[in-house]
C-alpha positions in Angstrom: -41.6 111.7 37.2 -38.0 111.9 38.5 -35.6 109.0 39.0 -35.4 107.3 42.3 -32.5 108.5 44.5 -29.5 106.3 44.9 -29.4 107.1 48.6 -31.6 105.7 51.3 -34.1 108.1 53.1 -32.1 107.8 56.4 -29.0 109.0 54.6 -30.8 112.0 53.2 -32.3 113.0 56.4 -28.9 112.7 58.2 -27.3 114.9 55.5 -29.9 117.6 56.1 -29.6 117.3 59.9 -25.8 117.7 59.5 -26.0 120.6 57.2 -28.5 122.5 59.7 -26.4 121.4 62.7 -23.6 123.6 61.3 -25.8 126.8 62.0 -24.9 128.4 58.8 -21.0 128.2 59.4 -20.2 125.8 56.5 -21.2 125.8 52.9 -23.5 123.2 51.2 -20.2 122.1 49.2 -18.1 121.7 52.4 -20.8 119.6 54.2 -21.5 117.6 50.9 -17.9 116.8 50.4 -17.7 115.0 53.8 -20.6 112.9 52.7 -19.5 112.1 49.2 -22.4 113.9 47.4 -22.5 117.2 45.4 -23.3 120.5 47.0 -26.2 120.8 44.7 -27.8 117.5 45.9 -27.5 118.7 49.5 -28.9 122.1 48.7 -31.9 120.5 47.0 -32.6 118.1 49.9 -32.4 120.9 52.4 -34.8 123.1 50.3 -37.3 120.1 49.9 -37.1 119.4 53.6 -37.7 123.1 54.5 -40.5 123.2 52.1 -42.2 120.3 53.7 -41.7 121.7 57.4 -42.4 125.4 57.0 -44.3 126.8 59.8 -44.7 130.5 60.6 -43.1 131.7 63.8 -44.7 134.5 65.8 -42.7 137.6 65.6 -41.9 139.6 68.8 -43.5 143.0 68.5 -44.7 145.9 70.4 -48.1 145.4 72.1 -47.6 141.8 73.0 -49.3 140.6 76.1 -47.9 138.4 78.6 -49.5 135.2 77.3 -48.3 135.9 73.6 -44.8 136.5 75.0 -44.8 133.4 76.9 -46.0 131.4 73.9 -43.3 133.0 71.7 -40.6 132.3 74.4 -41.7 128.7 74.6 -41.6 128.1 70.8 -38.1 129.7 70.7 -37.0 127.6 73.6 -38.3 124.3 71.8 -36.5 125.5 68.6 -33.2 126.1 70.4 -33.5 122.7 72.1 -34.0 121.0 68.7 -31.0 122.9 67.3 -28.9 121.7 70.3 -30.1 118.0 69.8 -29.0 118.3 65.9 -25.8 119.7 66.9 -25.1 116.9 69.4 -26.1 114.4 66.7 -23.5 115.6 64.2 -20.8 113.3 65.1 -23.2 110.2 65.0 -24.4 111.5 61.5 -21.0 111.8 60.1 -20.0 108.4 61.5 -23.1 106.7 59.8 -22.3 108.8 56.5 -18.7 107.6 56.7 -19.7 104.0 57.0 -22.3 104.4 54.2 -19.7 105.8 51.8 -17.1 103.3 52.9 -19.5 100.4 52.1 -20.2 102.0 48.6 -16.3 102.4 47.9 -15.6 98.7 48.6 
């Protein structure tokens, strides 16, 4: 059995959301440095979260009927709306993370 994390679940979820909100424009190490954790810790959390929430997305292809295309577009729209929401929450997440780190430093 592994040891218990030093960080609360909310902090871990916020760290994963913050990394995903960057859309791949920043490295694990860069995001982790802002949070006061290691890049490997963040990478592990993102991987575990991805493993827990994997879902197959339909792939656009030839021969798709209108119903399939509509379903694919609705799924893509939902994914994009979720990504936008995560992006908008980036500042709030950073603020909470900074407050957590500040408490730990005191």
